[in-house]
C-alpha positions as CSV (number, residue, x, y, z in Angstrom):
1,M,169.5,40.7,197.2
2,K,169.3,44.1,195.2
3,A,172.4,44.8,193.6
4,M,171.5,48.7,193.1
5,T,173.9,50.6,195.4
6,L,173.7,53.7,193.2
7,A,171.5,56.7,193.9
8,I,170.1,59.7,192.2
9,E,172.4,61.8,194.8
10,D,175.7,60.5,193.5
11,I,174.6,61.3,189.7
12,Q,173.7,64.8,191.2
13,R,177.2,65.0,192.9
14,A,178.7,63.2,189.6
15,R,177.1,66.6,187.5
16,Q,179.2,69.0,189.5
17,V,182.5,67.0,189.5
18,I,182.6,66.3,185.8
19,K,181.8,69.8,184.7
20,G,185.6,70.4,183.5
21,A,185.6,67.3,181.3
22,A,182.5,66.8,179.8
23,I,180.2,69.2,178.0
24,R,176.5,69.2,178.0
25,T,175.4,67.3,174.5
26,P,172.8,68.7,172.6
27,L,169.3,66.7,172.4
28,V,167.9,66.9,168.8
29,Q,165.0,65.6,166.5
30,L,165.7,63.1,163.9
31,N,165.5,64.8,160.6
32,V,163.1,61.9,158.9
33,S,159.4,62.8,158.5
34,D,158.2,59.0,158.1
35,A,159.5,57.2,161.5
36,P,157.5,55.0,163.6
37,A,158.1,57.4,166.6
38,R,158.9,61.1,167.4
39,I,163.1,60.3,167.6
40,H,165.6,62.5,169.4
41,L,169.1,62.0,169.2
42,K,171.1,62.6,172.6
43,L,174.5,63.3,170.7
44,E,177.3,61.8,173.1
45,N,179.4,61.6,169.9
46,L,180.3,65.4,170.4
47,Q,182.0,64.8,173.6
48,P,185.8,65.9,173.5
49,I,186.9,62.4,172.8
50,G,184.0,61.4,170.8
51,S,182.2,59.6,173.2
52,F,180.2,59.3,176.5
53,K,182.8,57.4,178.1
54,I,184.5,60.8,179.2
55,R,181.9,61.4,182.0
56,G,182.5,58.4,184.1
57,A,186.0,58.4,183.5
58,A,186.2,61.9,185.0
59,N,183.8,61.2,187.7
60,A,185.8,58.0,188.8
61,M,189.0,59.3,188.7
62,S,188.2,62.5,190.5
63,S,187.2,60.5,193.6
64,M,190.8,58.7,193.7
65,S,193.4,59.9,195.9
66,R,196.6,61.5,195.3
67,E,198.4,58.1,196.3
68,E,196.2,56.0,194.1
69,L,196.9,58.5,191.1
70,A,200.5,58.4,191.8
71,R,200.8,55.0,190.5
72,G,198.9,56.1,187.1
73,V,195.6,54.2,185.8
74,L,194.8,51.2,184.1
75,T,191.7,50.2,182.3
76,A,190.5,47.7,179.7
77,S,188.8,48.7,176.7
78,A,188.1,48.5,172.7
79,G,188.5,52.1,172.4
80,N,186.0,54.7,173.9
81,M,186.8,54.2,177.8
82,A,190.5,54.1,176.8
83,Q,190.3,57.4,175.4
84,G,188.3,58.7,178.3
85,V,190.7,57.6,180.9
86,A,193.7,58.6,179.0
87,W,192.2,62.1,178.1
88,N,191.7,62.5,182.0
89,A,195.0,61.1,182.7
90,Q,196.8,63.7,180.5
91,R,194.5,66.4,182.4
92,L,196.3,65.1,185.7
93,S,199.8,64.4,184.1
94,I,199.7,60.8,185.2
95,P,200.6,57.5,183.2
96,C,197.8,55.6,181.8
97,T,197.9,51.9,180.5
98,V,195.0,50.2,178.4
99,I,194.3,46.8,178.0
100,A,192.6,46.4,174.6
101,P,191.4,43.0,172.5
102,D,193.0,42.5,169.7
103,T,190.4,43.3,167.6
104,A,190.1,47.1,168.7
105,P,189.9,49.4,165.8
106,E,193.1,51.1,164.9
107,T,191.5,54.3,164.7
108,K,190.5,54.1,168.5
109,V,194.3,52.7,169.3
110,R,195.9,55.7,167.7
111,A,193.5,58.3,169.5
112,V,194.4,56.7,172.8
113,E,198.2,57.0,171.8
114,R,197.9,60.4,171.0
115,L,196.7,61.4,174.6
116,G,199.7,59.8,175.9
117,G,198.3,56.2,176.9
118,R,200.1,52.9,176.1
119,V,197.9,50.3,174.7
120,I,198.7,46.3,175.4
121,K,196.8,44.2,173.0
122,V,195.4,40.9,174.3
123,P,193.4,38.1,172.7
124,F,189.5,38.8,173.1
125,D,188.8,36.1,176.1
126,R,191.9,37.5,178.5
127,W,190.6,41.1,177.5
128,W,187.4,40.0,179.1
129,Q,189.0,38.6,182.1
130,T,190.7,41.7,183.0
131,F,187.1,42.9,183.7
132,T,187.0,40.5,186.5
133,D,190.4,40.4,188.0
134,R,190.6,44.4,187.9
135,S,194.4,44.2,187.2
136,Y,196.6,43.2,184.8
137,P,200.0,41.1,185.6
138,G,203.1,43.3,185.4
139,V,201.3,46.7,185.2
140,E,200.8,49.2,188.0
141,G,198.0,51.8,188.3
142,A,194.6,52.1,189.9
143,F,191.9,50.1,188.0
144,V,189.0,52.3,185.9
145,H,186.6,49.6,185.6
146,P,184.7,50.9,182.5
147,F,181.3,49.9,183.8
148,D,181.3,47.9,186.9
149,D,181.9,50.9,189.2
150,D,179.3,53.2,190.7
151,R,181.4,56.1,190.2
152,V,181.8,55.4,186.5
153,M,177.8,54.7,186.4
154,A,177.2,57.7,188.4
155,G,179.0,59.8,185.9
156,N,177.1,58.3,182.8
157,G,173.7,58.9,184.8
158,T,174.2,62.7,184.1
159,I,172.7,62.0,180.6
160,G,169.5,60.8,181.9
161,M,169.2,64.0,183.9
162,E,170.0,65.9,180.8
163,I,167.5,64.1,178.4
164,L,164.5,64.4,180.9
165,E,165.5,68.5,181.4
166,D,165.4,68.5,177.5
167,L,162.7,66.2,176.5
168,P,160.4,65.9,179.9
169,E,157.3,64.1,177.8
170,V,160.1,60.9,176.7
171,D,158.2,58.3,176.6
172,T,161.2,55.4,176.1
173,V,165.2,55.7,176.0
174,L,167.3,53.4,174.0
175,I,170.5,53.0,175.1
176,P,173.6,50.8,174.1
177,W,174.5,47.8,176.2
178,G,178.2,47.1,176.2
179,G,179.2,46.2,179.7
180,G,175.9,48.0,181.4
181,G,177.7,50.8,182.9
182,L,176.0,53.4,180.5
183,A,172.4,51.8,180.4
184,C,172.2,51.4,184.4
185,G,173.5,54.7,185.0
186,I,171.1,56.2,182.7
187,A,168.5,54.1,184.0
188,T,169.4,55.0,187.6
189,A,168.3,58.8,187.1
190,L,165.4,58.0,184.9
191,R,163.9,55.5,187.3
192,A,164.4,58.3,190.3
193,L,163.1,61.2,188.3
194,K,160.4,59.5,185.7
195,P,159.7,56.0,186.7
196,S,156.9,55.8,183.9
197,V,159.7,55.8,181.1
198,R,160.3,52.5,179.0
199,I,164.0,51.8,179.2
200,Y,165.9,49.4,176.8
201,G,169.2,48.2,176.5
202,V,170.2,47.6,172.9
203,E,172.7,45.2,171.1
204,A,174.0,44.3,168.0
205,S,172.5,41.0,167.0
206,T,175.9,39.4,166.6
207,A,176.6,40.1,170.3
208,A,173.6,40.3,172.3
209,P,174.4,38.6,175.5
210,L,172.0,41.0,177.5
211,S,169.2,39.6,175.4
212,A,169.8,36.0,175.7
213,S,170.4,36.3,179.6
214,L,166.9,38.4,180.3
215,Q,165.1,35.8,178.1
216,A,166.7,32.9,180.2
217,G,166.3,34.7,183.7
218,R,170.1,33.8,184.0
219,V,173.9,34.8,182.5
220,E,174.3,33.2,179.4
221,V,177.3,32.9,177.3
222,V,176.6,33.5,173.5
223,N,178.5,33.5,170.0
224,Y,180.5,36.5,169.6
225,T,181.1,37.4,166.0
226,P,183.5,40.6,165.7
227,S,182.1,43.5,162.9
228,F,182.2,47.3,162.8
229,V,180.0,47.5,165.9
230,D,183.1,47.5,168.0
231,G,181.8,49.6,171.1
232,I,179.5,47.1,172.4
233,G,179.2,43.2,172.2
234,S,180.7,40.5,174.1
235,R,180.0,36.9,174.8
236,T,178.2,37.5,178.2
237,V,177.2,40.0,181.2
238,L,179.0,40.3,184.4
239,P,176.3,39.0,187.2
240,R,176.0,42.2,189.0
241,M,175.3,43.9,185.8
242,F,172.7,41.3,184.7
243,E,170.9,41.9,188.4
244,L,171.0,45.5,188.0
245,A,169.6,45.2,184.5
246,R,166.8,43.3,185.8
247,E,166.3,45.9,188.5
248,L,166.2,49.0,185.8
249,L,165.6,48.1,182.5
250,D,162.1,47.1,180.8
251,G,164.2,44.9,178.5
252,A,166.9,44.4,175.7
253,K,166.1,45.0,172.1
254,T,168.6,44.0,169.3
255,A,169.4,45.3,165.7
256,S,171.0,43.6,162.8
257,L,174.7,45.0,161.3
258,E,172.5,45.8,158.1
259,S,169.8,47.9,160.2
260,I,172.9,49.5,161.8
261,A,174.7,50.4,158.8
262,H,171.3,52.1,157.5
263,A,171.1,54.1,161.0
264,I,174.5,55.4,160.6
265,R,173.7,56.3,156.9
266,V,170.7,58.4,158.1
267,L,172.3,60.1,160.6
268,A,174.9,61.3,158.2
269,E,172.3,62.0,155.6
270,R,169.5,63.5,157.6
271,N,171.7,65.2,160.7
272,H,174.9,65.6,159.5
273,V,176.1,63.2,162.8
274,I,178.7,60.8,162.5
275,A,178.1,57.7,164.6
276,E,179.8,54.8,165.2
277,G,178.3,51.2,165.2
278,A,177.2,51.3,168.8
279,G,176.1,54.7,169.0
280,A,173.7,54.3,165.8
281,C,172.4,50.5,167.1
282,S,169.9,52.8,169.3
283,L,168.6,54.4,166.2
284,A,168.4,51.2,164.3
285,V,165.8,49.8,167.1
286,A,164.0,53.0,166.9
287,L,163.5,53.1,163.2
288,S,162.7,49.4,162.9
289,G,159.7,50.1,165.2
290,A,160.5,47.7,167.5
291,A,160.5,50.2,170.7
292,G,156.9,51.4,169.7
293,G,155.7,54.6,169.0
294,G,155.6,58.0,171.1
295,T,158.5,59.8,171.9
296,I,161.9,58.2,171.8
297,A,165.3,59.4,173.1
298,C,168.1,57.6,171.4
299,V,171.6,57.8,173.2
300,I,174.4,58.1,170.4
301,S,176.8,57.1,172.6
302,G,180.0,57.8,170.3
303,G,181.3,58.8,167.2
304,N,184.8,57.3,166.6
305,L,184.1,55.2,163.6
306,D,187.2,54.6,161.0
307,A,187.1,56.4,158.1
308,G,187.4,53.9,155.6
309,K,184.4,51.7,157.3
310,L,182.4,55.2,157.2
311,A,183.2,55.5,153.4
312,R,182.1,51.8,152.9
313,I,179.0,52.1,155.1
314,L,177.9,55.4,153.1
315,E,178.3,53.5,150.0
316,G,175.7,50.8,150.9
317,A,178.6,48.3,151.3
């Protein structure tokens, strides 16, 4: 049975819905002459919250009734979806609660609180359980799933439409894989509009359940090591998202922490772009040559990196 229920028409509708929230981000060429491919950067770090998550959150919340929204909204996030939901909740003047892992960076937690959101930190496994429960004991609110929601994926899919409009000759698209909502949303648009394009989910090697699951042909549980790459990575993949990945993606690629740190430095020095670890993961894969040659679009999914961590990475630490 196919897992896909999202269609290109849903993404086209989402494009109109999110206009008041998300901006159309630029697609620019990487300023590196000796790269193994012609690399372009889709700069979602320039969204109002510094992340693509504003797209999916805006589309999902716009489709909710007034009765649903009256109770407020709830999400589970390490930081970026939390900001997307909180930003849209502030715009709608409704309460927002976020369940966050205790490893969530303070930079992202403070950003949610500045937007009026309430953050509840819990152990990592309990946080992950919230994705399955779609609720949290004692907290009211309509649950906005950060990835396993067709409305969220439709909002994310608008990125794919923009990539093809700005770079129709693209051969390969590299997309950070956290829960899968970004990759599957973009891939839905790409498969409908340019089926020949190669699409890979990218992960940090310290937390790469998609790569392991695709290799095994079933959902796998892997070791998870917290790192500065906090926007992606977990111990496993939700079953539906795994099936979507098998339908839509050509595979998964991993990058080491060292190569991701190097990609952050390249982005800052060559293109004057600040990316978080998750956002630079796609470029790390492209620079390694693992995605091949031709024309590659790297989705720079976010730029919410703690200033202290950024300073250490730029210093080469």
